[in-house]
Backbone as CSV, one residue per row, in Angstrom:
resi,resn,N_x,N_y,N_z,CA_x,CA_y,CA_z,C_x,C_y,C_z
1,MET,111.359,78.617,88.488,110.492,79.108,89.524,110.265,80.607,89.397
2,THR,111.317,81.400,89.333,111.146,82.844,89.286,111.684,83.391,87.988
3,ASN,111.158,84.543,87.622,111.591,85.190,86.401,112.301,86.481,86.775
4,THR,113.616,86.473,86.682,114.391,87.669,87.001,115.173,88.134,85.772
5,ALA,114.569,87.939,84.603,115.230,88.323,83.366,115.482,89.818,83.334
6,SER,116.458,90.196,82.570,116.813,91.601,82.409,115.783,92.313,81.550
7,PRO,115.565,93.613,81.802,114.671,94.371,80.941,115.111,94.355,79.480
8,LEU,116.365,94.042,79.226,116.850,93.998,77.855,116.304,92.795,77.095
9,THR,115.790,91.792,77.799,115.290,90.596,77.147,113.781,90.610,76.967
10,GLY,113.119,91.664,77.364,111.675,91.748,77.230,111.231,93.195,77.164
11,ASN,109.959,93.394,77.348,109.397,94.736,77.337,109.865,95.487,78.583
12,PRO,110.568,96.616,78.443,111.061,97.360,79.610,109.946,97.818,80.554
13,ALA,108.739,97.981,80.052,107.617,98.403,80.897,107.205,97.305,81.868
14,ASP,107.665,96.086,81.639,107.311,94.959,82.503,108.290,94.783,83.662
15,TYR,109.263,95.674,83.784,110.295,95.580,84.816,110.471,96.921,85.527
16,VAL,111.004,96.859,86.738,111.378,98.057,87.485,112.865,97.954,87.773
17,ASN,113.588,99.034,87.543,115.005,99.079,87.862,115.304,100.504,88.308
18,THR,115.326,100.726,89.630,115.547,102.075,90.134,116.740,102.110,91.072
19,THR,117.441,103.223,91.035,118.534,103.492,91.964,118.319,104.895,92.515
20,VAL,118.301,105.003,93.849,118.078,106.286,94.500,119.198,106.506,95.512
21,VAL,119.836,107.665,95.443,120.843,108.064,96.424,120.483,109.474,96.882
22,PHE,120.189,109.618,98.171,119.787,110.909,98.730,118.643,111.534,97.929
23,GLY,117.634,110.739,97.629,116.514,111.266,96.855,115.280,110.396,97.001
24,GLU,114.327,110.613,96.105,113.076,109.877,96.131,112.602,109.609,94.716
25,THR,111.996,108.459,94.522,111.366,108.160,93.246,109.966,107.623,93.514
26,LYS,109.022,108.045,92.670,107.641,107.570,92.740,107.264,107.083,91.355
27,ARG,106.720,105.867,91.289,106.328,105.321,89.991,105.008,104.598,90.108
28,THR,104.218,104.715,89.070,103.004,103.930,88.943,103.267,102.889,87.873
29,ILE,103.131,101.634,88.244,103.383,100.531,87.324,102.059,100.172,86.662
30,ILE,102.024,100.176,85.324,100.785,99.873,84.618,100.879,98.601,83.782
31,SER,101.987,97.900,83.866,102.172,96.674,83.096,101.141,95.633,83.503
32,LYS,100.533,94.995,82.517,99.591,93.908,82.788,100.305,92.554,82.834
33,ASP,101.636,92.583,82.662,102.454,91.372,82.755,103.768,91.720,83.461
34,PHE,103.659,92.330,84.652,104.844,92.738,85.402,105.688,91.511,85.732
35,LYS,107.002,91.618,85.523,107.893,90.472,85.694,108.911,90.640,86.815
36,GLY,108.928,91.807,87.499,109.843,91.982,88.619,110.857,93.068,88.371
37,GLY,111.924,93.036,89.171,112.971,94.025,88.994,113.791,94.243,90.242
38,ARG,114.489,95.400,90.254,115.398,95.730,91.359,115.175,97.158,91.823
39,ILE,115.297,97.320,93.139,115.264,98.641,93.752,116.530,98.756,94.582
40,SER,117.324,99.790,94.337,118.519,100.068,95.129,118.375,101.470,95.695
41,SER,118.592,101.601,96.996,118.387,102.899,97.613,119.373,103.117,98.755
42,LEU,119.983,104.296,98.760,120.888,104.704,99.820,120.426,106.071,100.307
43,PHE,119.961,106.149,101.546,119.427,107.387,102.107,118.325,107.968,101.209
44,GLY,117.407,107.097,100.779,116.368,107.561,99.866,115.031,106.906,100.129
45,ALA,114.090,107.187,99.241,112.745,106.623,99.337,112.274,106.212,97.952
46,THR,111.613,105.064,97.904,111.027,104.559,96.672,109.572,104.224,96.942
47,LYS,108.684,104.744,96.090,107.256,104.483,96.227,106.751,103.926,94.905
48,LEU,106.270,102.676,94.946,105.760,102.033,93.744,104.290,101.706,93.933
49,ASP,103.472,102.080,92.955,102.040,101.834,92.998,101.697,100.801,91.915
50,PHE,101.294,99.610,92.347,100.936,98.536,91.436,99.424,98.439,91.247
51,SER,98.676,99.489,91.594,97.215,99.477,91.523,96.692,99.074,90.145
52,ASN,97.375,99.494,89.101,96.923,99.225,87.733,97.747,98.141,87.048
53,ALA,98.504,97.394,87.829,99.368,96.355,87.267,98.787,94.970,87.521
54,ASP,99.366,93.991,86.848,98.983,92.602,87.068,100.229,91.735,86.918
55,ILE,100.216,90.600,87.578,101.312,89.634,87.471,100.725,88.258,87.170
56,GLN,101.575,87.413,86.625,101.203,86.026,86.354,102.246,85.138,87.000
57,GLY,101.833,84.264,87.899,102.767,83.358,88.547,103.582,84.043,89.628
58,VAL,104.849,83.627,89.720,105.752,84.135,90.757,106.644,85.218,90.163
59,VAL,106.696,86.362,90.832,107.501,87.502,90.388,108.395,87.927,91.548
60,VAL,109.657,88.241,91.245,110.616,88.629,92.276,110.959,90.108,92.140
61,LEU,110.874,90.809,93.270,111.292,92.202,93.347,112.419,92.261,94.368
62,ASP,113.643,92.552,93.900,114.820,92.589,94.760,114.991,94.005,95.300
63,ILE,114.942,94.133,96.628,115.062,95.436,97.273,116.324,95.449,98.130
64,SER,117.280,96.285,97.763,118.496,96.458,98.541,118.553,97.913,98.972
65,GLN,118.513,98.143,100.284,118.451,99.515,100.763,119.227,99.694,102.058
66,VAL,119.784,100.907,102.205,120.487,101.301,103.419,119.934,102.660,103.835
67,MET,119.459,102.755,105.074,118.887,103.996,105.600,117.835,104.549,104.633
68,SER,116.927,103.689,104.199,115.961,104.068,103.175,114.587,103.491,103.482
69,GLU,113.616,103.935,102.687,112.246,103.473,102.838,111.690,103.077,101.475
70,THR,110.987,101.950,101.447,110.299,101.515,100.243,108.837,101.290,100.585
71,LYS,107.940,101.905,99.804,106.506,101.722,99.997,105.937,101.081,98.736
72,LEU,105.198,99.991,98.937,104.578,99.277,97.828,103.071,99.246,98.033
73,ARG,102.324,99.632,97.016,100.862,99.517,97.051,100.510,98.414,96.050
74,VAL,99.954,97.306,96.563,99.675,96.146,95.722,98.189,95.791,95.767
75,PRO,97.686,95.155,94.709,96.298,94.693,94.738,96.077,93.694,95.880
76,SER,94.895,93.702,96.422,94.607,92.864,97.594,94.581,91.370,97.276
77,ASN,94.482,91.001,96.001,94.454,89.576,95.684,95.844,88.993,95.411
78,TRP,96.901,89.809,95.476,98.258,89.293,95.318,98.751,88.723,96.648
79,ARG,99.448,87.626,96.581,100.131,87.111,97.763,101.528,87.723,97.765
80,VAL,101.923,88.319,98.886,103.246,88.938,98.998,104.033,88.182,100.057
81,GLU,105.217,87.723,99.674,106.096,87.000,100.591,107.423,87.746,100.689
82,ALA,107.949,87.825,101.887,109.228,88.508,102.094,110.315,87.486,102.402
83,ASP,111.377,87.529,101.635,112.552,86.695,101.854,113.750,87.643,101.920
84,GLN,113.676,88.575,102.855,114.649,89.652,103.011,115.637,89.349,104.129
85,SER,116.836,89.860,103.980,117.796,89.886,105.081,117.664,91.257,105.718
86,LEU,117.325,91.294,107.008,117.073,92.555,107.699,118.117,92.785,108.786
87,PHE,118.649,94.002,108.844,119.548,94.408,109.914,119.030,95.734,110.440
88,LEU,118.471,95.722,111.645,117.829,96.901,112.222,116.860,97.523,111.217
89,ALA,116.038,96.679,110.630,115.081,97.101,109.607,113.754,96.385,109.847
90,THR,112.701,96.875,109.199,111.386,96.263,109.359,110.676,96.120,108.016
91,ILE,109.806,95.139,107.982,108.842,94.994,106.898,107.486,95.124,107.558
92,ASP,106.737,96.133,107.148,105.451,96.441,107.766,104.345,96.160,106.756
93,ASP,103.652,95.039,106.935,102.570,94.647,106.039,101.266,95.198,106.596
94,LYS,100.782,96.279,106.009,99.580,96.951,106.496,98.336,96.590,105.672
95,ARG,98.430,95.524,104.888,97.296,95.144,104.052,96.152,94.601,104.897
96,THR,94.959,94.863,104.432,93.775,94.226,104.982,93.191,93.398,103.853
97,PHE,92.928,92.141,104.132,92.426,91.264,103.082,91.666,90.100,103.692
98,VAL,90.900,89.453,102.838,90.183,88.240,103.213,90.970,87.082,102.594
99,PRO,91.431,86.120,103.412,92.295,85.055,102.893,91.763,84.350,101.644
100,GLN,90.459,84.153,101.532,89.935,83.446,100.361,89.997,84.293,99.089
101,ASP,90.282,85.595,99.210,90.415,86.449,98.034,91.805,86.398,97.411
102,ILE,92.774,85.824,98.121,94.145,85.750,97.609,94.195,84.785,96.429
103,ASN,94.818,85.227,95.340,94.967,84.415,94.144,96.321,83.705,94.205
104,ALA,96.308,82.379,94.294,97.546,81.602,94.402,98.418,81.736,93.156
105,GLY,97.873,82.223,92.063,98.627,82.394,90.829,99.273,83.764,90.694
106,LYS,99.204,84.580,91.744,99.795,85.926,91.723,100.620,86.113,92.992
107,VAL,101.935,85.834,92.876,102.812,85.872,94.041,103.954,86.851,93.783
108,LEU,104.081,87.828,94.673,105.180,88.793,94.615,106.134,88.461,95.757
109,ILE,107.368,88.096,95.424,108.368,87.759,96.430,109.363,88.910,96.532
110,LEU,109.546,89.398,97.758,110.501,90.475,98.019,111.794,89.861,98.531
111,THR,112.882,90.092,97.817,114.185,89.581,98.228,115.114,90.764,98.452
112,GLY,116.338,90.488,98.854,117.333,91.535,99.016,117.719,91.752,100.462
113,THR,118.295,92.920,100.725,118.805,93.257,102.048,118.350,94.662,102.417
114,SER,117.930,94.800,103.661,117.529,96.109,104.170,118.314,96.381,105.456
115,ILE,119.071,97.479,105.455,119.875,97.874,106.608,119.377,99.240,107.074
116,PHE,118.911,99.300,108.303,118.322,100.536,108.838,117.237,101.056,107.896
117,GLY,116.398,100.163,107.410,115.384,100.561,106.444,113.995,100.085,106.825
118,VAL,113.018,100.552,106.067,111.618,100.173,106.262,111.013,99.833,104.904
119,ILE,110.292,98.713,104.869,109.506,98.352,103.690,108.057,98.283,104.164
120,THR,107.190,99.057,103.513,105.780,99.066,103.876,104.963,98.565,102.684
121,ILE,104.055,97.630,102.971,103.182,97.053,101.953,101.753,97.433,102.303
122,LYS,101.045,98.026,101.321,99.659,98.435,101.533,98.780,97.912,100.414
123,ASN,97.475,97.853,100.690,96.477,97.509,99.671,96.134,98.728,98.842
124,ILE,95.415,98.444,97.783,94.785,99.507,97.015,93.610,99.994,97.839
125,LEU,93.437,101.283,97.931,92.316,101.824,98.687,91.070,101.903,97.839
C-alpha cells in the first residue's frame, strides 16, 4: 500500500528526511517521483514546498513534532489525508479546491505524532 523505503534504497532526491531542534528548515521539493519521508522537530519549524513536485500513488510523510510547526504547500490536485496522533495540536487544511480536480492517483498521507504543534496545509498560489 505505502512506500516508506529508505533514501538509501532509491534516489535521495525522492525522499525528505529532516530533523530540527530549536531551529527552522525550508525546502523546495522538485522530485517528479516523490516517495515520502520523515520530519522530526522539537521546538522548531519545517516548511516544505511541493509546488514543483509530483507523486504517483500513495505516499507517506511521517511528521513527529513537539512544540513545533510544519507548513506544507501541495498541488491542488493531490489528495491529502491525515492519520496523525494529536495532543493539544492542530492540523489546519487551508486548501481551496474543486473536488472534481482531485486526482485519485496522487495521495499524500500524513502520519506521526504532534504534541503542542501545528500542521498547516496550503495550495499552490
